[in-house]
C-alpha positions in Angstrom: 25.5 -4.6 -18.7 27.0 -2.3 -16.6 24.7 -1.2 -13.6 24.7 2.7 -13.6 23.2 4.6 -10.6 20.5 6.7 -11.2 21.2 10.4 -10.6 17.7 11.0 -8.4 16.7 7.4 -7.3 13.8 9.0 -5.4 12.1 10.4 -8.4 10.3 7.6 -10.7 11.3 7.3 -14.3 7.7 6.4 -15.3 4.5 7.8 -14.0 1.3 6.5 -14.4 -2.4 8.0 -14.3 -5.3 5.6 -13.9 -8.2 5.6 -16.2 -6.6 8.1 -18.8 -6.7 5.4 -21.7 -8.8 2.2 -21.9 -7.2 -1.2 -22.1 -8.2 -1.1 -25.8 -6.2 2.2 -26.4 -3.2 1.1 -24.4 -3.1 -2.0 -26.6 -3.1 0.0 -29.9 -0.2 2.3 -28.4 1.7 -0.9 -27.7 1.0 -2.4 -31.0 2.3 1.1 -32.7 5.5 1.1 -30.4 6.3 -2.6 -31.3 5.7 -2.1 -34.7 8.3 0.6 -35.0 11.0 -1.9 -34.1 12.1 0.3 -31.1 15.8 0.0 -30.2 17.8 0.5 -26.9 19.7 3.8 -26.6 23.3 3.5 -27.3 24.4 6.6 -25.5 23.4 6.7 -21.6 26.2 8.4 -20.1 26.1 10.0 -16.8 28.2 13.3 -16.5 29.2 13.9 -12.9 29.4 17.5 -11.5 32.7 18.6 -10.4 32.0 18.1 -6.9 30.8 14.5 -7.7 34.1 13.7 -9.0 
């Protein structure tokens, strides 16, 4: 796998908010996601602006 730099490395890609869901609710969400057999995205290209080229 090729390392691709993040466009905005100072901004997290995932945020968390404590206390919104119970542990049981989080487990149910995770089970639902896994049951859907998710796959990795196939098109994750970075478009450079003219100034970045």
